[in-house]
Phi, psi and omega in degrees: 000318177296321178298315182294321179299317178291316175301314173312304174306320178297315177299315176297321177297316183288319179295322178303305184304313178299318180292316177303314189288333183262356186236051179295165178294154179252154171293154179291143180302147183305329181269017175297142181292153177290163180236169173296317184215162177240134174241117182253122178276125182283171178113359175214151182295133175093342189292309180297317179297323174292320180292323177296324180292314184297323182288320184293331178269004173076021171290346178208160182262350182201152186233124165259124168265099183279126175097020180286142174305133186301325181287345180285142178239166186294321186291335171299316178296314176305322182291312183298317184265001177049051176257160181294127178297323181303319181298316177293320178300318179273331197230018179233129168244139180258114180264117182249019179270344183258146181236356183205179186289324174300306181291332170309309178295328184285314176299321178289329182299310185291325181290321177293321179290319176302325180262357182056044181280151181244354177205139174229162171241122184269118174250133173199179176285153184298319177294339184263350188297315182308307185287318178298318178298319181298314178288324177291321178300329180282331187264322189270135178316138181304327185290348175279120182272132177248122178257114176284142182219086190275149183265116177301132178227173168243069185296137177278177180304316183301313179301310179303306180306316182296309182298322178301311179300318178296311181304314185291310176307313176299315178301312182299320183289330177290319179294323177270003181053048178236000000 
Protein backbone atom coordinates (compact mmCIF):
# COMPACT_ATOMS: atom_id res chain seq x y z
CA UNK A 1 0.00 0.00 0.00
CA UNK A 2 2.77 2.45 0.92
CA UNK A 3 4.73 1.53 -2.21
CA UNK A 4 1.67 2.26 -4.37
CA UNK A 5 1.11 5.62 -2.69
CA UNK A 6 4.76 6.57 -3.19
CA UNK A 7 4.64 5.44 -6.83
CA UNK A 8 1.51 7.52 -7.35
CA UNK A 9 3.19 10.59 -5.83
CA UNK A 10 6.28 10.00 -8.00
CA UNK A 11 4.09 9.83 -11.12
CA UNK A 12 2.30 13.04 -10.10
CA UNK A 13 5.65 14.72 -9.54
CA UNK A 14 7.00 13.70 -12.96
CA UNK A 15 3.78 14.67 -14.74
CA UNK A 16 3.79 17.98 -12.89
CA UNK A 17 7.35 18.64 -14.04
CA UNK A 18 6.45 17.79 -17.64
CA UNK A 19 3.48 20.16 -17.51
CA UNK A 20 5.65 22.85 -15.92
CA UNK A 21 8.31 22.47 -18.63
CA UNK A 22 5.88 22.83 -21.54
CA UNK A 23 3.82 25.71 -20.10
CA UNK A 24 6.43 28.36 -19.43
CA UNK A 25 5.40 32.00 -19.14
CA UNK A 26 4.68 33.94 -22.32
CA UNK A 27 5.51 37.50 -23.31
CA UNK A 28 2.61 39.91 -22.91
CA UNK A 29 0.62 40.40 -26.12
CA UNK A 30 1.62 43.44 -28.16
CA UNK A 31 -1.81 44.98 -27.60
CA UNK A 32 -1.61 44.71 -23.80
CA UNK A 33 -2.79 47.89 -22.11
CA UNK A 34 -0.29 50.34 -20.70
CA UNK A 35 0.21 50.08 -16.95
CA UNK A 36 1.07 52.45 -14.14
CA UNK A 37 4.43 50.76 -13.56
CA UNK A 38 6.77 47.99 -14.61
CA UNK A 39 8.54 45.66 -12.18
CA UNK A 40 11.59 43.82 -13.55
CA UNK A 41 13.06 41.15 -11.30
CA UNK A 42 16.83 40.78 -11.50
CA UNK A 43 18.55 37.44 -11.84
CA UNK A 44 18.13 36.47 -15.48
CA UNK A 45 19.38 37.57 -18.86
CA UNK A 46 17.26 40.14 -20.66
CA UNK A 47 14.94 41.06 -17.79
CA UNK A 48 16.27 44.55 -17.06
CA UNK A 49 16.74 45.24 -20.76
CA UNK A 50 13.12 44.30 -21.46
CA UNK A 51 11.83 46.40 -18.57
CA UNK A 52 13.84 49.43 -19.76
CA UNK A 53 12.58 48.94 -23.32
CA UNK A 54 8.97 48.83 -22.12
CA UNK A 55 9.52 52.03 -20.13
CA UNK A 56 11.08 53.77 -23.14
CA UNK A 57 8.09 52.69 -25.26
CA UNK A 58 5.70 54.26 -22.74
CA UNK A 59 4.15 50.94 -21.67
CA UNK A 60 4.47 52.12 -18.06
CA UNK A 61 5.26 55.39 -16.28
CA UNK A 62 7.89 54.06 -13.90
CA UNK A 63 10.19 51.03 -13.56
CA UNK A 64 11.27 49.19 -10.42
CA UNK A 65 14.30 46.95 -10.83
CA UNK A 66 13.71 44.64 -7.87
CA UNK A 67 16.63 42.81 -6.33
CA UNK A 68 19.34 45.08 -7.68
CA UNK A 69 22.78 44.72 -6.15
CA UNK A 70 23.30 47.66 -3.74
CA UNK A 71 26.55 48.57 -5.53
CA UNK A 72 24.76 49.08 -8.87
CA UNK A 73 24.02 52.69 -9.77
CA UNK A 74 21.68 54.08 -12.40
CA UNK A 75 24.62 55.48 -14.32
CA UNK A 76 26.02 51.93 -14.59
CA UNK A 77 22.77 50.69 -16.11
CA UNK A 78 22.52 53.62 -18.51
CA UNK A 79 26.01 52.83 -19.80
CA UNK A 80 25.39 49.08 -20.03
CA UNK A 81 22.00 49.38 -21.71
CA UNK A 82 22.83 52.44 -23.84
CA UNK A 83 19.62 53.93 -22.43
CA UNK A 84 18.63 57.59 -22.19
CA UNK A 85 19.98 58.95 -18.91
CA UNK A 86 17.00 61.29 -18.49
CA UNK A 87 14.62 58.33 -18.55
CA UNK A 88 16.57 56.54 -15.82
CA UNK A 89 16.91 59.70 -13.73
CA UNK A 90 13.19 60.41 -13.68
CA UNK A 91 11.52 57.07 -13.92
CA UNK A 92 13.67 54.16 -12.66
CA UNK A 93 13.98 52.97 -9.08
CA UNK A 94 16.60 50.45 -7.99
CA UNK A 95 15.26 48.17 -5.28
CA UNK A 96 18.07 46.53 -3.36
CA UNK A 97 16.13 45.20 -0.38
CA UNK A 98 15.24 41.83 -1.89
CA UNK A 99 17.31 38.69 -2.33
CA UNK A 100 14.82 36.14 -3.64
CA UNK A 101 11.48 35.92 -5.40
CA UNK A 102 9.41 36.21 -2.25
CA UNK A 103 11.27 39.31 -1.06
CA UNK A 104 11.06 40.74 -4.62
CA UNK A 105 7.27 40.61 -4.24
CA UNK A 106 7.43 42.16 -0.77
CA UNK A 107 9.70 44.96 -2.02
CA UNK A 108 7.43 45.57 -5.02
CA UNK A 109 4.37 45.63 -2.75
CA UNK A 110 5.82 48.46 -0.65
CA UNK A 111 6.82 50.38 -3.80
CA UNK A 112 3.39 49.90 -5.40
CA UNK A 113 1.60 51.03 -2.23
CA UNK A 114 3.90 54.05 -1.82
CA UNK A 115 3.08 55.21 -5.36
CA UNK A 116 -0.59 54.12 -5.27
CA UNK A 117 -0.28 52.12 -8.49
CA UNK A 118 -3.28 50.14 -9.74
CA UNK A 119 -1.60 48.16 -12.53
CA UNK A 120 1.85 46.70 -13.13
CA UNK A 121 3.64 44.70 -15.77
CA UNK A 122 5.74 41.94 -14.21
CA UNK A 123 8.93 41.18 -16.15
CA UNK A 124 10.94 38.03 -15.49
CA UNK A 125 12.20 34.99 -17.38
CA UNK A 126 9.71 32.54 -18.88
CA UNK A 127 10.89 29.71 -16.60
CA UNK A 128 10.59 31.95 -13.51
CA UNK A 129 7.20 33.52 -14.26
CA UNK A 130 5.01 30.91 -12.56
CA UNK A 131 6.71 31.27 -9.18
CA UNK A 132 7.01 35.05 -9.54
CA UNK A 133 3.28 35.33 -10.30
CA UNK A 134 2.49 33.12 -7.33
CA UNK A 135 4.53 35.32 -4.96
CA UNK A 136 3.23 38.59 -6.43
CA UNK A 137 -0.37 37.39 -6.25
CA UNK A 138 0.16 36.48 -2.58
CA UNK A 139 1.68 39.86 -1.68
CA UNK A 140 0.01 42.47 -3.83
CA UNK A 141 -3.50 43.76 -3.27
CA UNK A 142 -6.07 42.02 -5.46
CA UNK A 143 -7.17 45.42 -6.81
CA UNK A 144 -3.79 45.83 -8.52
CA UNK A 145 -3.83 44.37 -12.02
CA UNK A 146 -0.74 42.33 -12.84
CA UNK A 147 0.17 41.72 -16.49
CA UNK A 148 2.83 39.01 -16.78
CA UNK A 149 5.45 39.67 -19.44
CA UNK A 150 7.96 36.82 -19.68
CA UNK A 151 11.31 37.17 -21.37
CA UNK A 152 11.85 34.22 -23.70
CA UNK A 153 14.87 32.08 -22.85
CA UNK A 154 16.28 28.69 -23.72
CA UNK A 155 16.38 27.11 -20.25
CA UNK A 156 18.28 23.87 -19.86
CA UNK A 157 17.00 20.85 -17.97
CA UNK A 158 18.84 21.84 -14.78
CA UNK A 159 17.30 25.31 -14.72
CA UNK A 160 13.79 23.93 -15.28
CA UNK A 161 14.24 21.16 -12.73
CA UNK A 162 15.57 23.53 -10.06
CA UNK A 163 12.80 26.07 -10.70
CA UNK A 164 10.09 23.38 -10.61
CA UNK A 165 11.38 22.16 -7.25
CA UNK A 166 11.49 25.70 -5.84
CA UNK A 167 7.92 26.26 -7.03
CA UNK A 168 6.62 22.98 -5.58
CA UNK A 169 8.43 23.49 -2.27
CA UNK A 170 7.15 27.06 -1.97
CA UNK A 171 3.58 25.97 -2.64
CA UNK A 172 3.93 23.17 -0.09
CA UNK A 173 5.42 25.49 2.54
CA UNK A 174 2.52 27.93 2.11
CA UNK A 175 -0.02 25.10 2.16
CA UNK A 176 1.55 23.64 5.33
CA UNK A 177 1.99 27.14 6.80
CA UNK A 178 5.69 26.70 7.52
